[in-house]
The first five atom37 places (N, CA, C, CB, O) and aatype in JSON, in Angstrom:
{
  "aatype": [12, 8, 9, 9, 15, 15, 0, 19, 15, 10, 2, 19, 3, 3, 10, 0, 0, 15, 15, 2, 13, 13, 16, 16, 8, 10, 7, 13, 15, 6, 15, 19, 0, 0, 1, 7, 13, 19, 16, 10, 16, 1, 14, 3, 15, 0, 3, 9, 19, 10, 19, 16, 1, 7, 15, 1, 5, 10, 14, 7, 15, 9, 1, 6, 5, 1, 14, 0, 7, 19, 12, 19, 15, 13, 0, 9, 16, 3, 0, 0, 0, 6, 18, 6, 1, 10, 1, 1, 6, 7, 19, 14, 19, 0, 16, 14, 10, 1, 6, 6, 14, 17, 7, 6, 1, 10, 13, 5, 10, 16, 3, 14, 2, 7, 9, 19, 0, 5, 13, 19, 6, 17, 19, 14, 14, 16, 7, 0],
  "atom_mask": [
    [1, 1, 1, 1, 1],
    [1, 1, 1, 1, 1],
    [1, 1, 1, 1, 1],
    [1, 1, 1, 1, 1],
    [1, 1, 1, 1, 1],
    [1, 1, 1, 1, 1],
    [1, 1, 1, 1, 1],
    [1, 1, 1, 1, 1],
    [1, 1, 1, 1, 1],
    [1, 1, 1, 1, 1],
    [1, 1, 1, 1, 1],
    [1, 1, 1, 1, 1],
    [1, 1, 1, 1, 1],
    [1, 1, 1, 1, 1],
    [1, 1, 1, 1, 1],
    [1, 1, 1, 1, 1],
    [1, 1, 1, 1, 1],
    [1, 1, 1, 1, 1],
    [1, 1, 1, 1, 1],
    [1, 1, 1, 1, 1],
    [1, 1, 1, 1, 1],
    [1, 1, 1, 1, 1],
    [1, 1, 1, 1, 1],
    [1, 1, 1, 1, 1],
    [1, 1, 1, 1, 1],
    [1, 1, 1, 1, 1],
    [1, 1, 1, 0, 1],
    [1, 1, 1, 1, 1],
    [1, 1, 1, 1, 1],
    [1, 1, 1, 1, 1],
    [1, 1, 1, 1, 1],
    [1, 1, 1, 1, 1],
    [1, 1, 1, 1, 1],
    [1, 1, 1, 1, 1],
    [1, 1, 1, 1, 1],
    [1, 1, 1, 0, 1],
    [1, 1, 1, 1, 1],
    [1, 1, 1, 1, 1],
    [1, 1, 1, 1, 1],
    [1, 1, 1, 1, 1],
    [1, 1, 1, 1, 1],
    [1, 1, 1, 1, 1],
    [1, 1, 1, 1, 1],
    [1, 1, 1, 1, 1],
    [1, 1, 1, 1, 1],
    [1, 1, 1, 1, 1],
    [1, 1, 1, 1, 1],
    [1, 1, 1, 1, 1],
    [1, 1, 1, 1, 1],
    [1, 1, 1, 1, 1],
    [1, 1, 1, 1, 1],
    [1, 1, 1, 1, 1],
    [1, 1, 1, 1, 1],
    [1, 1, 1, 0, 1],
    [1, 1, 1, 1, 1],
    [1, 1, 1, 1, 1],
    [1, 1, 1, 1, 1],
    [1, 1, 1, 1, 1],
    [1, 1, 1, 1, 1],
    [1, 1, 1, 0, 1],
    [1, 1, 1, 1, 1],
    [1, 1, 1, 1, 1],
    [1, 1, 1, 1, 1],
    [1, 1, 1, 1, 1],
    [1, 1, 1, 1, 1],
    [1, 1, 1, 1, 1],
    [1, 1, 1, 1, 1],
    [1, 1, 1, 1, 1],
    [1, 1, 1, 0, 1],
    [1, 1, 1, 1, 1],
    [1, 1, 1, 1, 1],
    [1, 1, 1, 1, 1],
    [1, 1, 1, 1, 1],
    [1, 1, 1, 1, 1],
    [1, 1, 1, 1, 1],
    [1, 1, 1, 1, 1],
    [1, 1, 1, 1, 1],
    [1, 1, 1, 1, 1],
    [1, 1, 1, 1, 1],
    [1, 1, 1, 1, 1],
    [1, 1, 1, 1, 1],
    [1, 1, 1, 1, 1],
    [1, 1, 1, 1, 1],
    [1, 1, 1, 1, 1],
    [1, 1, 1, 1, 1],
    [1, 1, 1, 1, 1],
    [1, 1, 1, 1, 1],
    [1, 1, 1, 1, 1],
    [1, 1, 1, 1, 1],
    [1, 1, 1, 0, 1],
    [1, 1, 1, 1, 1],
    [1, 1, 1, 1, 1],
    [1, 1, 1, 1, 1],
    [1, 1, 1, 1, 1],
    [1, 1, 1, 1, 1],
    [1, 1, 1, 1, 1],
    [1, 1, 1, 1, 1],
    [1, 1, 1, 1, 1],
    [1, 1, 1, 1, 1],
    [1, 1, 1, 1, 1],
    [1, 1, 1, 1, 1],
    [1, 1, 1, 1, 1],
    [1, 1, 1, 0, 1],
    [1, 1, 1, 1, 1],
    [1, 1, 1, 1, 1],
    [1, 1, 1, 1, 1],
    [1, 1, 1, 1, 1],
    [1, 1, 1, 1, 1],
    [1, 1, 1, 1, 1],
    [1, 1, 1, 1, 1],
    [1, 1, 1, 1, 1],
    [1, 1, 1, 1, 1],
    [1, 1, 1, 1, 1],
    [1, 1, 1, 0, 1],
    [1, 1, 1, 1, 1],
    [1, 1, 1, 1, 1],
    [1, 1, 1, 1, 1],
    [1, 1, 1, 1, 1],
    [1, 1, 1, 1, 1],
    [1, 1, 1, 1, 1],
    [1, 1, 1, 1, 1],
    [1, 1, 1, 1, 1],
    [1, 1, 1, 1, 1],
    [1, 1, 1, 1, 1],
    [1, 1, 1, 1, 1],
    [1, 1, 1, 1, 1],
    [1, 1, 1, 0, 1],
    [1, 1, 1, 1, 1]
  ],
  "atom_positions": [
    [[90.8, 96.4, 59.82], [91.33, 95.6, 60.89], [90.54, 95.88, 62.16], [92.84, 95.88, 61.1], [90.17, 97.02, 62.45]],
    [[90.29, 94.81, 62.93], [89.63, 94.92, 64.22], [90.48, 94.17, 65.24], [88.16, 94.35, 64.16], [90.5, 92.94, 65.25]],
    [[91.18, 94.91, 66.08], [92.04, 94.29, 67.09], [91.17, 93.88, 68.27], [93.18, 95.25, 67.54], [90.41, 94.69, 68.8]],
    [[91.29, 92.63, 68.69], [90.46, 92.15, 69.79], [91.23, 92.02, 71.11], [89.87, 90.81, 69.43], [90.62, 91.88, 72.17]],
    [[92.54, 92.08, 71.05], [93.35, 92.11, 72.26], [94.76, 92.51, 71.87], [93.35, 90.72, 72.99], [95.1, 92.6, 70.69]],
    [[95.59, 92.76, 72.88], [96.97, 93.1, 72.61], [97.86, 92.54, 73.71], [97.15, 94.64, 72.48], [97.39, 92.25, 74.82]],
    [[99.13, 92.41, 73.39], [100.1, 91.88, 74.35], [101.47, 92.44, 74.02], [100.13, 90.33, 74.33], [101.74, 92.85, 72.89]],
    [[102.32, 92.45, 75.01], [103.72, 92.75, 74.81], [104.47, 91.46, 75.15], [104.21, 93.98, 75.7], [104.15, 90.8, 76.13]],
    [[105.45, 91.12, 74.33], [106.22, 89.9, 74.54], [107.65, 90.28, 74.89], [106.19, 88.99, 73.27], [108.27, 91.08, 74.2]],
    [[108.16, 89.7, 75.97], [109.48, 90.06, 76.47], [110.32, 88.81, 76.68], [109.35, 90.84, 77.78], [109.86, 87.83, 77.25]],
    [[111.56, 88.86, 76.21], [112.51, 87.77, 76.42], [113.12, 87.94, 77.81], [113.63, 87.76, 75.32], [113.56, 89.03, 78.16]],
    [[113.14, 86.87, 78.59], [113.7, 86.93, 79.93], [114.58, 85.71, 80.18], [112.59, 87.01, 81.0], [114.38, 84.66, 79.57]],
    [[115.55, 85.86, 81.05], [116.4, 84.73, 81.42], [115.72, 83.83, 82.45], [117.74, 85.22, 81.97], [115.83, 82.61, 82.39]],
    [[115.01, 84.44, 83.4], [114.37, 83.69, 84.47], [112.86, 83.89, 84.39], [114.91, 84.12, 85.86], [112.31, 84.83, 84.96]],
    [[112.22, 83.0, 83.67], [110.79, 83.07, 83.42], [110.01, 83.09, 84.74], [110.33, 81.89, 82.57], [109.11, 83.92, 84.9]],
    [[110.34, 82.21, 85.67], [109.61, 82.11, 86.93], [109.72, 83.4, 87.74], [110.13, 80.94, 87.75], [108.75, 83.82, 88.36]],
    [[110.9, 84.02, 87.75], [111.1, 85.24, 88.54], [110.23, 86.38, 88.03], [112.57, 85.66, 88.52], [109.59, 87.08, 88.82]],
    [[110.19, 86.59, 86.71], [109.35, 87.67, 86.17], [107.88, 87.35, 86.35], [109.65, 87.89, 84.68], [107.1, 88.24, 86.7]],
    [[107.49, 86.11, 86.13], [106.09, 85.72, 86.32], [105.67, 85.97, 87.77], [105.88, 84.25, 85.95], [104.59, 86.5, 88.02]],
    [[106.51, 85.59, 88.7], [106.21, 85.79, 90.12], [106.09, 87.27, 90.45], [107.3, 85.15, 90.99], [105.2, 87.66, 91.21]],
    [[106.96, 88.11, 89.89], [106.89, 89.56, 90.1], [105.54, 90.11, 89.66], [108.03, 90.26, 89.35], [104.88, 90.81, 90.42]],
    [[105.14, 89.8, 88.44], [103.9, 90.34, 87.9], [102.66, 89.77, 88.58], [103.83, 90.08, 86.41], [101.66, 90.48, 88.74]],
    [[102.7, 88.5, 88.97], [101.52, 87.91, 89.63], [101.43, 88.31, 91.1], [101.56, 86.39, 89.51], [100.35, 88.63, 91.59]],
    [[102.54, 88.31, 91.8], [102.53, 88.62, 93.23], [102.29, 90.1, 93.5], [103.85, 88.2, 93.85], [101.48, 90.43, 94.37]],
    [[102.95, 90.97, 92.79], [102.9, 92.4, 93.11], [101.94, 93.21, 92.26], [104.25, 92.97, 92.99], [101.45, 94.25, 92.7]],
    [[101.67, 92.76, 91.03], [100.89, 93.6, 90.1], [99.54, 93.01, 89.72], [101.69, 93.84, 88.86], [98.85, 93.57, 88.87]],
    [[99.16, 91.91, 90.32], [97.81, 91.38, 90.12], [97.55, 90.63, 88.83], [0.0, 0.0, 0.0], [96.39, 90.38, 88.49]],
    [[98.59, 90.27, 88.1], [98.4, 89.47, 86.9], [98.2, 88.01, 87.3], [99.6, 89.62, 85.92], [98.56, 87.61, 88.41]],
    [[97.64, 87.22, 86.4], [97.55, 85.78, 86.62], [98.06, 85.07, 85.36], [96.09, 85.35, 86.96], [97.98, 85.6, 84.25]],
    [[98.57, 83.89, 85.56], [99.04, 83.09, 84.43], [97.82, 82.49, 83.73], [100.03, 81.96, 84.89], [97.07, 81.73, 84.33]],
    [[97.64, 82.83, 82.46], [96.51, 82.26, 81.71], [96.95, 81.1, 80.84], [95.86, 83.34, 80.85], [96.17, 80.17, 80.61]],
    [[98.18, 81.14, 80.36], [98.74, 80.05, 79.57], [100.19, 79.89, 80.01], [98.64, 80.33, 78.01], [100.93, 80.87, 80.1]],
    [[100.58, 78.67, 80.29], [101.97, 78.4, 80.65], [102.38, 77.09, 79.99], [102.16, 78.34, 82.21], [101.67, 76.09, 80.06]],
    [[103.53, 77.12, 79.37], [104.08, 75.93, 78.73], [105.6, 76.04, 78.81], [103.58, 75.78, 77.23], [106.13, 77.04, 79.29]],
    [[106.26, 75.05, 78.36], [107.71, 75.06, 78.41], [108.25, 76.27, 77.63], [108.3, 73.75, 77.83], [108.05, 76.38, 76.42]],
    [[108.92, 77.16, 78.33], [109.58, 78.28, 77.69], [108.79, 79.56, 77.59], [0.0, 0.0, 0.0], [109.33, 80.57, 77.14]],
    [[107.52, 79.57, 77.99], [106.78, 80.83, 77.95], [105.6, 80.8, 78.92], [106.29, 81.12, 76.53], [105.14, 79.74, 79.34]],
    [[105.14, 81.99, 79.26], [103.94, 82.16, 80.07], [103.22, 83.42, 79.6], [104.28, 82.23, 81.59], [103.86, 84.43, 79.29]],
    [[101.91, 83.36, 79.56], [101.1, 84.53, 79.25], [100.43, 84.99, 80.53], [100.04, 84.22, 78.13], [99.76, 84.22, 81.22]],
    [[100.63, 86.27, 80.84], [100.06, 86.87, 82.05], [98.93, 87.8, 81.65], [101.14, 87.64, 82.86], [99.05, 88.56, 80.7]],
    [[97.84, 87.72, 82.39], [96.67, 88.54, 82.07], [96.1, 89.19, 83.32], [95.59, 87.69, 81.37], [96.3, 88.73, 84.45]],
    [[95.4, 90.26, 83.08], [94.49, 90.85, 84.06], [93.44, 91.57, 83.23], [95.23, 91.83, 85.09], [93.75, 92.06, 82.15]],
    [[92.22, 91.66, 83.71], [91.13, 92.16, 82.85], [91.26, 93.61, 82.41], [89.84, 92.02, 83.56], [90.64, 94.01, 81.42]],
    [[92.06, 94.41, 83.1], [92.16, 95.83, 82.77], [93.48, 96.2, 82.1], [92.0, 96.64, 84.02], [93.87, 97.37, 82.11]],
    [[94.17, 95.22, 81.51], [95.48, 95.5, 80.92], [95.71, 94.63, 79.69], [96.6, 95.26, 81.96], [95.05, 93.6, 79.49]],
    [[96.65, 95.06, 78.87], [97.13, 94.19, 77.79], [97.85, 93.01, 78.43], [98.07, 94.96, 76.79], [98.35, 93.12, 79.55]],
    [[97.91, 91.9, 77.74], [98.62, 90.73, 78.24], [100.13, 90.97, 78.17], [98.24, 89.48, 77.43], [100.61, 91.77, 77.38]],
    [[100.84, 90.26, 79.02], [102.3, 90.24, 78.99], [102.71, 88.8, 78.74], [102.92, 90.8, 80.33], [102.35, 87.9, 79.5]],
    [[103.46, 88.59, 77.67], [103.96, 87.26, 77.34], [105.45, 87.25, 77.66], [103.69, 86.9, 75.83], [106.22, 88.04, 77.12]],
    [[105.83, 86.35, 78.52], [107.24, 86.19, 78.88], [107.76, 84.95, 78.19], [107.43, 86.1, 80.43], [107.17, 83.88, 78.29]],
    [[108.87, 85.1, 77.48], [109.46, 83.99, 76.73], [110.9, 83.82, 77.2], [109.4, 84.25, 75.18], [111.64, 84.79, 77.33]],
    [[111.27, 82.59, 77.46], [112.64, 82.32, 77.89], [113.6, 82.65, 76.76], [112.8, 80.85, 78.32], [113.47, 82.15, 75.65]],
    [[114.58, 83.51, 77.07], [115.58, 83.9, 76.09], [116.25, 82.65, 75.55], [116.62, 84.87, 76.7], [116.61, 81.75, 76.31]],
    [[116.43, 82.6, 74.24], [117.04, 81.45, 73.58], [116.02, 80.44, 73.08], [0.0, 0.0, 0.0], [116.39, 79.47, 72.41]],
    [[114.76, 80.64, 73.41], [113.71, 79.7, 73.01], [113.55, 79.63, 71.49], [112.38, 80.09, 73.66], [113.64, 80.65, 70.81]],
    [[113.32, 78.46, 70.99], [113.1, 78.26, 69.54], [111.8, 78.9, 69.07], [113.08, 76.76, 69.21], [111.58, 79.04, 67.86]],
    [[110.93, 79.28, 70.0], [109.68, 79.95, 69.63], [109.94, 81.35, 69.08], [108.74, 80.03, 70.84], [109.1, 81.92, 68.39]],
    [[111.1, 81.9, 69.4], [111.44, 83.25, 68.98], [112.13, 83.25, 67.62], [112.34, 83.92, 70.02], [112.86, 82.31, 67.3]],
    [[111.89, 84.29, 66.83], [112.63, 84.39, 65.57], [114.14, 84.44, 65.85], [112.19, 85.65, 64.77], [114.56, 85.03, 66.85]],
    [[114.92, 83.84, 64.99], [116.36, 83.78, 65.18], [117.01, 85.13, 65.41], [0.0, 0.0, 0.0], [117.99, 85.23, 66.15]],
    [[116.48, 86.17, 64.78], [117.1, 87.49, 64.88], [117.0, 88.09, 66.28], [116.46, 88.43, 63.88], [117.78, 88.98, 66.62]],
    [[116.05, 87.63, 67.1], [115.89, 88.18, 68.45], [116.01, 87.11, 69.54], [114.55, 88.88, 68.58], [115.87, 87.41, 70.72]],
    [[116.27, 85.9, 69.15], [116.25, 84.76, 70.07], [117.12, 84.95, 71.31], [116.69, 83.51, 69.35], [116.72, 84.57, 72.41]],
    [[118.28, 85.53, 71.16], [119.22, 85.68, 72.28], [119.21, 87.07, 72.91], [120.63, 85.36, 71.81], [119.98, 87.33, 73.84]],
    [[118.35, 87.95, 72.42], [118.34, 89.32, 72.94], [117.61, 89.43, 74.27], [117.7, 90.25, 71.93], [116.7, 88.65, 74.57]],
    [[118.03, 90.41, 75.05], [117.33, 90.78, 76.28], [116.62, 92.1, 76.01], [118.32, 90.9, 77.52], [117.05, 92.86, 75.14]],
    [[115.53, 92.38, 76.73], [114.88, 93.69, 76.55], [115.85, 94.81, 76.93], [113.59, 93.78, 77.4], [116.51, 94.74, 77.97]],
    [[115.94, 95.82, 76.11], [116.79, 96.97, 76.38], [116.01, 98.23, 76.01], [118.14, 96.89, 75.6], [115.52, 98.35, 74.89]],
    [[115.92, 99.14, 76.94], [115.2, 100.38, 76.66], [113.7, 100.18, 76.56], [0.0, 0.0, 0.0], [113.0, 101.01, 75.99]],
    [[113.2, 99.08, 77.12], [111.77, 98.78, 77.06], [111.16, 99.03, 78.43], [111.52, 97.31, 76.6], [111.69, 98.59, 79.45]],
    [[110.04, 99.73, 78.44], [109.26, 99.9, 79.66], [107.85, 99.42, 79.39], [109.26, 101.39, 80.14], [107.28, 99.67, 78.32]],
    [[107.29, 98.73, 80.35], [105.88, 98.38, 80.31], [105.19, 99.43, 81.17], [105.6, 96.89, 80.83], [105.49, 99.55, 82.36]],
    [[104.27, 100.18, 80.59], [103.68, 101.32, 81.28], [102.19, 101.09, 81.53], [103.89, 102.61, 80.46], [101.46, 100.6, 80.67]],
    [[101.76, 101.46, 82.75], [100.37, 101.29, 83.16], [99.83, 102.62, 83.67], [100.23, 100.19, 84.24], [100.45, 103.24, 84.53]],
    [[98.68, 103.05, 83.16], [97.98, 104.21, 83.72], [97.13, 103.69, 84.86], [97.11, 104.96, 82.63], [96.35, 102.75, 84.69]],
    [[97.28, 104.3, 86.04], [96.59, 103.82, 87.23], [95.93, 104.99, 87.97], [97.56, 103.08, 88.17], [96.11, 106.15, 87.61]],
    [[95.16, 104.66, 88.99], [94.63, 105.64, 89.91], [95.37, 105.51, 91.23], [93.09, 105.46, 90.12], [95.86, 104.43, 91.57]],
    [[95.47, 106.59, 91.96], [96.11, 106.64, 93.28], [97.52, 106.08, 93.28], [95.27, 105.89, 94.28], [97.83, 105.12, 93.99]],
    [[98.37, 106.7, 92.47], [99.77, 106.27, 92.36], [100.49, 106.3, 93.7], [100.5, 107.15, 91.36], [101.32, 105.44, 93.97]],
    [[100.18, 107.27, 94.54], [100.86, 107.38, 95.84], [100.58, 106.14, 96.69], [100.42, 108.66, 96.59], [101.49, 105.59, 97.3]],
    [[99.34, 105.71, 96.75], [98.98, 104.52, 97.55], [99.63, 103.27, 96.98], [97.45, 104.35, 97.6], [100.12, 102.43, 97.74]],
    [[99.64, 103.13, 95.66], [100.27, 101.95, 95.04], [101.77, 101.96, 95.27], [99.97, 101.9, 93.54], [102.37, 100.91, 95.53]],
    [[102.38, 103.12, 95.17], [103.81, 103.24, 95.41], [104.15, 102.77, 96.83], [104.28, 104.7, 95.19], [105.09, 101.99, 97.03]],
    [[103.4, 103.25, 97.8], [103.67, 102.87, 99.2], [103.44, 101.37, 99.41], [102.76, 103.68, 100.16], [104.23, 100.72, 100.1]],
    [[102.39, 100.82, 98.83], [102.11, 99.38, 98.95], [103.28, 98.57, 98.39], [100.8, 99.01, 98.22], [103.75, 97.63, 99.04]],
    [[103.73, 98.92, 97.22], [104.8, 98.17, 96.57], [106.13, 98.33, 97.31], [104.96, 98.62, 95.12], [106.91, 97.38, 97.38]],
    [[106.38, 99.5, 97.85], [107.6, 99.69, 98.67], [107.55, 98.8, 99.9], [107.75, 101.17, 99.09], [108.55, 98.19, 100.27]],
    [[106.38, 98.73, 100.55], [106.23, 97.87, 101.74], [106.47, 96.41, 101.38], [104.83, 98.04, 102.35], [106.97, 95.63, 102.2]],
    [[106.11, 96.03, 100.15], [106.32, 94.65, 99.69], [107.76, 94.39, 99.29], [105.39, 94.34, 98.52], [108.13, 93.26, 98.97]],
    [[108.59, 95.43, 99.3], [110.01, 95.25, 99.0], [110.34, 95.19, 97.52], [0.0, 0.0, 0.0], [111.41, 94.7, 97.15]],
    [[109.46, 95.69, 96.68], [109.7, 95.7, 95.23], [110.8, 96.73, 94.92], [108.39, 96.02, 94.44], [110.75, 97.85, 95.42]],
    [[111.78, 96.36, 94.09], [112.86, 97.3, 93.75], [112.33, 98.52, 92.97], [113.94, 96.59, 92.92], [111.72, 98.38, 91.91]],
    [[112.57, 99.7, 93.52], [112.13, 100.95, 92.9], [113.24, 101.48, 92.0], [111.74, 102.01, 93.99], [114.38, 101.66, 92.45]],
    [[112.91, 101.71, 90.73], [113.87, 102.29, 89.78], [113.81, 103.8, 89.83], [113.59, 101.79, 88.36], [114.85, 104.47, 89.78]],
    [[112.6, 104.36, 89.93], [112.4, 105.8, 90.02], [111.35, 106.06, 91.09], [111.95, 106.41, 88.64], [110.22, 105.58, 90.97]],
    [[111.69, 106.79, 92.14], [110.72, 107.08, 93.2], [109.54, 107.9, 92.67], [111.39, 107.83, 94.36], [109.63, 108.52, 91.61]],
    [[108.47, 107.88, 93.42], [107.27, 108.65, 93.07], [107.63, 110.11, 92.89], [106.18, 108.49, 94.15], [108.29, 110.71, 93.74]],
    [[107.19, 110.68, 91.78], [107.42, 112.1, 91.52], [106.27, 112.63, 90.68], [108.79, 112.33, 90.81], [105.5, 111.87, 90.09]],
    [[106.16, 113.95, 90.66], [105.11, 114.6, 89.86], [105.77, 115.56, 88.89], [104.08, 115.33, 90.77], [106.57, 116.41, 89.28]],
    [[105.4, 115.42, 87.63], [105.94, 116.27, 86.58], [105.01, 117.47, 86.38], [106.1, 115.48, 85.25], [103.8, 117.35, 86.59]],
    [[105.55, 118.64, 85.97], [104.74, 119.84, 85.82], [103.64, 119.73, 84.77], [105.62, 121.0, 85.49], [102.69, 120.51, 84.8]],
    [[103.74, 118.78, 83.85], [102.73, 118.64, 82.8], [101.56, 117.76, 83.24], [103.36, 118.07, 81.54], [100.65, 117.51, 82.45]],
    [[101.57, 117.28, 84.49], [100.41, 116.56, 85.0], [100.57, 115.06, 85.07], [0.0, 0.0, 0.0], [99.59, 114.32, 84.97]],
    [[101.77, 114.61, 85.24], [102.04, 113.18, 85.3], [102.66, 112.86, 86.67], [103.0, 112.72, 84.14], [103.73, 113.36, 87.0]],
    [[101.98, 112.03, 87.45], [102.53, 111.5, 88.7], [102.96, 110.08, 88.39], [101.49, 111.55, 89.91], [102.16, 109.28, 87.9]],
    [[104.22, 109.75, 88.65], [104.72, 108.46, 88.2], [105.76, 107.87, 89.13], [105.29, 108.58, 86.83], [106.38, 108.57, 89.93]],
    [[105.95, 106.57, 88.99], [107.07, 105.87, 89.59], [107.37, 104.66, 88.72], [106.77, 105.45, 91.08], [106.55, 104.24, 87.91]],
    [[108.57, 104.11, 88.9], [109.0, 102.97, 88.09], [109.61, 101.89, 88.99], [110.02, 103.41, 87.02], [110.29, 102.19, 89.97]],
    [[109.34, 100.65, 88.64], [109.87, 99.49, 89.33], [110.73, 98.68, 88.38], [108.74, 98.62, 89.92], [110.64, 98.85, 87.16]],
    [[111.55, 97.8, 88.92], [112.35, 96.9, 88.09], [112.09, 95.48, 88.53], [113.86, 97.24, 88.18], [112.2, 95.15, 89.71]],
    [[111.74, 94.62, 87.58], [111.5, 93.21, 87.9], [112.84, 92.47, 87.96], [110.56, 92.55, 86.84], [113.87, 93.05, 87.62]],
    [[112.86, 91.21, 88.39], [114.13, 90.49, 88.55], [114.95, 90.32, 87.27], [113.85, 89.15, 89.11], [116.15, 90.05, 87.36]],
    [[114.34, 90.46, 86.1], [115.06, 90.36, 84.84], [115.4, 91.72, 84.24], [114.25, 89.57, 83.85], [115.86, 91.8, 83.1]],
    [[115.18, 92.78, 85.01], [115.52, 94.11, 84.54], [114.43, 94.81, 83.75], [0.0, 0.0, 0.0], [114.67, 95.88, 83.19]],
    [[113.25, 94.24, 83.68], [112.14, 94.88, 82.98], [111.63, 96.03, 83.84], [111.0, 93.86, 82.67], [111.34, 95.84, 85.02]],
    [[111.53, 97.22, 83.25], [111.03, 98.38, 83.98], [109.53, 98.47, 83.79], [111.74, 99.69, 83.49], [109.03, 98.46, 82.66]],
    [[108.81, 98.55, 84.9], [107.36, 98.76, 84.88], [107.1, 100.17, 85.39], [106.6, 97.68, 85.76], [107.49, 100.52, 86.5]],
    [[106.45, 100.97, 84.57], [106.15, 102.36, 84.92], [104.67, 102.49, 85.24], [106.55, 103.32, 83.77], [103.82, 101.89, 84.58]],
    [[104.37, 103.29, 86.26], [102.99, 103.52, 86.68], [102.74, 105.01, 86.66], [102.72, 102.93, 88.1], [103.48, 105.79, 87.27]],
    [[101.68, 105.42, 85.96], [101.39, 106.83, 85.73], [99.97, 107.13, 86.16], [101.6, 107.21, 84.25], [99.03, 106.4, 85.83]],
    [[99.82, 108.22, 86.9], [98.5, 108.76, 87.21], [98.46, 110.16, 86.64], [98.21, 108.76, 88.78], [99.37, 110.96, 86.87]],
    [[97.42, 110.47, 85.88], [97.31, 111.8, 85.29], [96.62, 112.72, 86.28], [96.53, 111.75, 83.94], [95.53, 112.42, 86.77]],
    [[97.26, 113.85, 86.57], [96.76, 114.82, 87.54], [96.76, 116.19, 86.89], [97.63, 114.82, 88.83], [97.42, 116.38, 85.86]],
    [[96.05, 117.16, 87.45], [96.09, 118.52, 86.87], [97.52, 119.05, 86.83], [95.2, 119.49, 87.66], [98.24, 118.94, 87.82]],
    [[97.93, 119.62, 85.69], [99.28, 120.18, 85.59], [99.52, 121.29, 86.6], [99.51, 120.71, 84.2], [98.59, 121.98, 87.01]],
    [[100.77, 121.46, 86.99], [101.16, 122.54, 87.9], [100.7, 123.87, 87.32], [102.69, 122.54, 88.13], [100.98, 124.17, 86.16]],
    [[99.99, 124.66, 88.11], [99.54, 125.98, 87.68], [98.24, 125.95, 86.9], [0.0, 0.0, 0.0], [97.78, 127.0, 86.44]],
    [[97.63, 124.77, 86.74], [96.38, 124.69, 85.97], [95.2, 125.18, 86.78], [96.12, 123.26, 85.5], [94.07, 125.19, 86.29]]
  ]
}
């Protein structure tokens, strides 16, 4: 197998709200948009496909489900600067910027549909 790209697909109630969150604050752009779904891309990330909950495009077993316990995670540089930028933009913060002893500096945001976006910068562990 040779994988040429990857994406995460998320069911949302308000397609426009999530699309606006990812395009306005996180630098994604809409590459494909049609009734009931949108594909968001940026050159340095996997794609995010947003599908309107209840859409016939979804298998019946998940058609009405909302994402639960799902985080979209991004490894970034300069987490502190990004955290401050996003706070200034008024993005809802789920977890404030913090540093873990194993070398992870992170924060989490919540989009309008409850999708958690996590941002991680790898730093030298405490005591290293």
